[in-house]
N, C-alpha and C positions, 0 to 999 in steps of 0.2 A: 504494499499500500504506499501510496505517496502522501505527502502532507498537503492538506487543502487550505488549512487556517493556522496561523500561528500567532498567539497573544503573548507578548513579552513584556514583563516588568509594567503592567498596566496599573497606573494609579489615578484615582478620581477623587474629586471632593465636591461637595454642595456648599454654596454660599447661602446662608440663611440669616434671619433677623438677630438670631443668638450667636452667630459667628459660623465659622468653618466646620464642616462635618465631613470627615474623611471616609469615604464608603468603601473604596478599594485600595488596596496597597501591594503593589508588587506582584500583580496576578500573572501567572505565566502557565500556559498550557498549549497543546496543539490537537488539532483535530485531522484525522487521516480520511482519505477517500474511502467511501463504502463502509463506514463505521457509524456506530451510535455511541456518542460521548456523553456522560452524565455530568451534570453540574449538581451536586448535593449539598444541603445544609439546612439549618433552621430559617425560619422567616427572619429577614433582615441581615443575612450574611453576605449579600452582594450578588446572588445568582441573577435576578432579573436585569439588575442594572448592568452586569456584564454582557448579557444578551442585547440589551438596548445599545450597548457601546458599540457593539460589532456593527450595528446598522445605522449607528449615529442619530438614534431617535431619542436622544436624552433632553430633559427639560433645560430651560435656559439657566437655570440656577446651578446646573452641573458643568463641571470643567475638568476635563482630562489634563492632569499635571505631568504625566510622564508615560513612556511606553509605545509600543507599536502594536497594530492589528494588522497582519499581512495575510490577504486573502489571494492564493496563488502568488504572483509576484508584485502585488499591488499593496502599498500601505494604506488601508481604508481612512486612516485619521488625517491624511494629507491630501486626499483626492478633492478636487473641486466639487461643488454641490451638484452640479450637473451630471458629472460621471458617476457620482454616488447614487443620484436617482436612478440611473440605468441599472445599477447593480441591485437595488432593492426590488424584490420581487422577480426579476430575470434570474439573478445568481444566487441570492440569498433571501429566504422567505422567513416569516415568523408567524406562529400561531399562539394564541393566548389562553389563560385559564377558562375564561368565561366566554363562550362563543356567541352569547346573546348580546354582549355588549360590543362585539366586533361586527356583528351583522346590522345593517341599516333595517330598522323596522317597516319603513315605508316603501321599500323596493323588493321585488321578487328576487328569488334565489338566482333565477337565470339572467335577470338584468345586472345584478351585482357581479356575477362572474364574467359575463360578456364585457362589462366596464373594465375589469381587471385585464382581460385579453386584449381589449381594444387599446388601453393605455401602455402595456409592456410589450405586446406583440404585434400591434397594429392590425388584429384580427377584427372583421366586422360580420354583421349579418349572419349568413347561414353558416360560414366557416366558424365563427365565434360560438354560435349556438351548437354546432355539432361537437366542438372541442369541449364545451362545458358539459354537455350530455355525456360524453366519453369520460370525463373525470369523475363525475358523479357515479357512473357505472363503476369505475375502478375502485371506488371507496365502498362498494357494496350496498348503495342506496337502491331501494326498490322503485319500480314505477317512474323512471327518470324524468318523462315528459311532465308528469304531476309535480315533481319535485322542482322542476324549473319554474312552474307557475306559481309555486307556493311562496308564502311570506314566511319570515323566520319564526313568527309566533305559532305557525302551524306545525311546526316541527318539534320533536323531542330534543332533549339536551344532547343525546348522543348522535342524533341525526344532524344537528347543528354543527357539532364538533367534525363530524365527517364532511360536511360541506366546507367548513374551513380548511380542512386537510386538502380537499379537492380543489379549492380556490388557490391555496398557496402552491400546489403542485402543478397547476395548470400551465405555468409558464416555464416549467422544467428547470427549477433552480438546482444548484449543485450542493447547497447547503440549506437545511430546515432547522430553524430554532423553535423548539416546542416548549413553551412555557407553562408548566403544570397543565398539560393538556387533558388530564382525566381527573383532577381534583373535584370538580363540581358533578362527576358523575358517579353512579352507584358502581358497586364492585364489579358486578357482572359486565356491565357495558365499559368499565375501565379496561378490564381484560381484553374485550373485543377490540377497542381502540389501539391498545399496545400491540396486539397481534397484527391488526391493520398496518400500523406504522412500520413494523418489521417487514411485513410482506411487501408493501409498496417501496421500501427502501431497496429491497433486493430488485424489484420489477423495474423502478425508474432510475436505479444507480446514483443515489445521492446520499449525502452524509446528514447525521442529525446531531444537534446539541440537545438533549433532553434536560431540561431544568425541572427539579423535583425535590421534595423533602422526603419522598417514600422510598426506603431502601428496599422494599419488596419489589417496586416497580424497576428499580435499578438492577436488581438481581436478575430479574428475568428478561431485560430489555437491552442493557448496555455491554458494549465491549471493554470500554475503558470508562473511567471517571476521575473527576477532581472533587474532593470533599472540602467545601469553603467554610470558614469560621471568621466572623467579624471581618469580612473583607480581604482576608487572605486565604492562600491555598494551604490547608493543613496537611493533605495527603493526596497523592495521585498515583495511578497505576492502572493495571488491568482489573477487572472486576473480580476475577479469580484471586489475584494477589490480595486486593484489599479486603475481600470477605474473609479469606481463608487465613490472613496474616496481618490483620490490622496493627499499625505501629503507633499512629498519634493517639494520645490518650482520649481526644474528642471522637475519633473514629471509633474507638472501642467502646466509648459511652453510648454512641448512637447504636452500635451493634447490640450492646447488652440491653437497651431499651426496647428492642423487638420482642414482642411476645413469643414465647416458644411453645411448641406443643407440649401438652401435659403441665402447663404452668397455671391452668385455671385455680383460682383460689389464693395464689401466691402473690406477694407484694411485687409490683411492678418496679423495675429499677430505673431510675431517672438521673440525669446529671444535675448536680446542685447548682444553685445560683442561676444567673441571667447573662445573656450576651450583653457585653458593654454598650452603653448608648452612643458613644463617639469612640469607636476603636482606635482612631488615629491618635488619641490623647493617651493611650496606654503606652508607658514606656518599654515594657519587656513583651513577652508572650502574652497576646490577648486572651488566652485560655488559662493562663496561671491562676487567676482567683477561683477557679472552678476544679482545678487539676489535683488529684490526689497524690501526683508525684512531684509536685512544685518544689524546685530548689531555688536557692538564692538568685542564681544567675538568670533564671527565667524571668525574674521581676526587673532585671537590669536591661537585657537586651532581646529583642525577637529572634529566634533561631531561624537560620536559612533552611531551605530544602535540602536534605541529605539524602543520599542514595541508600535504600534498603537493598535494592538489587538494581540491575541496570535500567529497568523501565519502572521502578517502584521507589517513590521519593515520599519522605514526610518532613515536616518542619518541626522537629523536637530534639532537644538536647540528648535525649536518652537513645537517640539512633546510634548503634555501634557499641552501646554499653553491654557488657557481657550478660548482664541479668534482665535486659529488656526482652 
């Protein structure tokens, strides 16, 4: 596999009335062709803002202070706005957690899909209608003609999310960013959407960044992942490596919090404390106040990512220690 996207040392802050909020610090990872890469972590860890940074869809209060986002051979952060507009939709697409807020309630599904095709591919009339029907059929929606004529409120949540996937893939992007695409759906529909994403990824030959807090989703869907905590990469590697050999105390805490078979009636394990409200103001490791292994140096300087193995890294001073 070749590298499709490389994020290097990405840092971002928000300017607020109360001062500067550092949302991302030194984020680095890469996404390869034909893989599903997971971004995992608690709410507020920087997953979504990382995805929005790739597409340069950040609010005006956000400022990228350092880093590069290279898609193929282009640094997306330095591209002219007009060139970036051609990349959005055509080369990189994004779907969000709540499909009902992404679809316009006053236009039919067909008219919204045809508008996307007209804007990005220059397709009109019969050609656009046929392409929209083809994509709705590809995502497994029944009675495509009726679906094209339907309004968003006439569809279930699962059907709406299938429409969003069809719309995002209609322009044949090379990268799909899926931001919590199953959170608003029940468990059965979640499983169907995840299987659909995996099948479509194979069929249409694109890569996926799957943003989620659900480790079960990651385990059954992703090839590799990065665990984010307080705007930093805590651990990154293959899904097998991280699930079978988690090295960062935060990753271990997340794993221990997953309900196990036969644990009915037993007390759930939880990570004590809360995520820092402004991680950029923390002098040392942002996880130190919650970590059972904290040492003095953890409160002085943040640890860099260290190799557990060639393709498995974690940002913890314990990496390489004999008892770790």
